[in-house]
C-alpha positions as CSV (number, residue, x, y, z in Angstrom):
1,M,47.5,46.8,54.5
2,G,45.1,45.7,57.4
3,K,42.5,44.0,55.3
4,N,40.5,41.4,56.9
5,I,41.1,37.7,55.8
6,Y,37.9,35.7,55.6
7,Y,37.3,32.0,56.0
8,I,34.3,29.8,55.4
9,K,33.7,26.5,57.3
10,L,31.7,23.8,55.7
11,G,30.7,20.8,58.2
12,K,30.8,20.0,61.7
13,G,32.9,17.0,61.8
14,N,36.3,16.3,63.7
15,K,38.3,15.6,60.6
16,K,39.7,18.9,59.6
17,V,41.1,20.1,56.2
18,L,42.3,23.6,55.2
19,Y,42.1,24.9,51.6
20,N,43.4,28.2,50.8
21,G,43.9,30.2,47.7
22,A,45.9,33.3,46.4
23,H,48.9,32.5,48.5
24,H,50.8,34.1,45.5
25,A,49.5,37.3,44.2
26,N,49.8,36.2,40.6
27,E,47.7,33.1,41.3
28,W,44.6,35.0,42.2
29,I,42.3,32.7,40.1
30,T,42.5,30.1,42.8
31,S,40.0,32.4,45.0
32,P,37.1,32.2,42.6
33,L,37.8,28.5,42.1
34,L,37.5,27.9,45.6
35,M,34.3,30.1,45.9
36,K,32.9,27.9,43.2
37,F,33.7,24.6,45.2
38,V,32.0,26.3,48.2
39,E,28.9,27.0,46.0
40,E,28.7,23.6,44.7
41,Y,29.2,22.1,48.0
42,A,26.4,24.1,49.5
43,K,24.1,23.2,46.6
44,A,24.7,19.5,47.0
45,Y,24.2,19.8,50.9
46,V,20.9,21.7,50.4
47,G,19.7,19.5,47.6
48,G,20.8,16.2,49.2
49,Y,22.8,15.0,46.3
50,D,26.4,13.7,46.1
51,L,29.1,15.9,44.7
52,Q,31.7,13.9,42.8
53,R,30.6,10.8,44.3
54,Y,31.0,12.1,47.8
55,D,27.9,12.0,50.0
56,I,27.9,15.5,51.1
57,G,25.6,15.1,54.1
58,E,27.9,12.4,55.5
59,L,31.0,14.6,54.7
60,F,29.3,17.6,56.5
61,N,28.7,15.4,59.7
62,T,32.2,13.8,59.7
63,S,34.5,16.6,58.4
64,S,35.0,20.3,58.8
65,I,36.4,22.0,55.7
66,Y,37.9,25.5,56.1
67,I,38.2,27.7,53.0
68,V,40.4,30.7,53.0
69,P,39.5,32.0,49.5
70,M,42.3,34.7,49.5
71,V,45.3,34.6,51.7
72,N,47.1,37.5,50.0
73,P,44.4,40.2,49.4
74,D,47.2,43.1,49.2
75,G,49.2,41.2,46.7
76,V,46.3,40.4,44.7
77,D,45.2,44.0,44.6
78,F,48.7,45.1,43.5
79,V,48.9,42.7,40.7
80,L,45.6,43.4,39.4
81,G,46.1,47.3,39.6
82,A,43.6,47.9,42.5
83,I,46.0,50.0,44.7
84,N,46.3,53.7,43.9
85,S,50.0,54.6,42.9
86,F,50.1,57.3,45.6
87,N,49.6,54.7,48.3
88,P,53.0,54.2,50.3
89,Y,52.4,50.2,50.0
90,Y,52.3,50.5,46.3
91,Q,55.4,52.7,46.2
92,Y,57.3,50.3,48.5
93,A,56.2,47.1,46.3
94,M,57.1,48.9,43.1
95,S,60.5,49.7,44.6
96,L,61.2,45.9,44.9
97,Y,60.0,45.2,41.2
98,N,62.7,45.4,38.7
99,G,60.2,45.4,35.7
100,S,62.0,42.6,33.9
101,R,58.8,40.7,33.2
102,P,55.1,41.8,33.5
103,L,54.0,42.4,37.1
104,D,51.3,39.5,36.9
105,Q,53.9,36.9,36.0
106,V,56.5,37.7,38.6
107,W,54.9,39.0,41.8
108,D,54.1,36.2,44.3
109,A,54.8,38.1,47.4
110,N,52.3,40.2,49.6
111,I,52.6,43.9,49.5
112,V,55.8,44.0,51.6
113,G,57.6,41.4,49.7
114,V,57.0,38.2,51.5
115,D,56.3,35.1,49.7
116,L,53.4,33.7,51.9
117,N,53.9,30.1,50.9
118,L,57.4,30.4,52.5
119,N,56.4,32.1,55.6
120,Y,55.1,28.8,57.3
121,P,57.4,27.1,59.9
122,A,57.5,23.8,57.8
123,E,61.1,23.6,56.6
124,W,61.4,27.4,56.8
125,E,65.2,27.2,57.5
126,K,65.6,25.3,54.1
127,G,63.8,28.2,52.4
128,K,66.5,30.5,53.8
129,E,69.3,28.3,52.3
130,N,67.5,28.5,49.0
131,E,67.2,32.5,49.4
132,L,71.0,32.5,49.7
133,K,71.4,30.3,46.5
134,F,69.4,32.7,44.5
135,A,70.9,35.9,46.2
136,I,67.5,36.9,47.7
137,T,68.6,39.3,50.5
138,G,65.3,40.7,51.7
139,P,61.8,41.5,50.6
140,A,61.3,40.8,47.0
141,P,58.7,39.9,44.4
142,Q,59.2,36.2,44.9
143,G,61.2,33.8,47.0
144,Y,61.8,35.7,50.3
145,G,60.2,33.7,53.4
146,G,60.2,36.6,55.8
147,K,62.1,37.3,59.0
148,S,60.7,34.3,60.7
149,P,58.1,31.7,60.3
150,F,54.7,33.5,60.8
151,S,56.3,36.9,60.4
152,E,53.3,37.9,58.3
153,P,49.9,38.4,59.6
154,E,48.3,36.6,56.6
155,T,50.0,33.4,57.6
156,Y,49.9,33.6,61.3
157,C,46.1,34.6,61.5
158,G,45.0,32.0,59.0
159,W,46.9,29.1,60.8
160,R,45.8,30.4,64.3
161,A,42.1,30.4,63.2
162,Y,42.4,26.8,61.8
163,K,44.2,25.3,64.7
164,S,41.8,26.9,67.3
165,A,38.7,25.7,65.5
């Protein structure tokens, strides 16, 4: 839906780690969890104390931790009821949802029915085999990896930002 996807960088070192949350729309709780980690890390860095036995000053100088708190903002908004029912994206997503279980239990995908966890190039072809096994033929609440790896802006932009940093 054209929303920005933000990231936070902690540290300035050459070792890089990427943490991201809310790949699956119904797992939105991972976003505040990651933000709590950022808060605790920042407090430890400013206060000059260890965090879980890690020397945060040393970690800051040797590593760069990238945090993408919410990879799937459109899917999260859909699951949490924050999209107007007159919105064409809402109507499209609802057309993919069969209502067999509550929306917040079944909806993993982004707003156009792509499961972002399955949209990366790592073993993408195996995901396509799995779709056939479960008769997933296109966009769906869960299990559809997209037309191609990185077909979704959520996965492509986040990965590109991480790789270029």
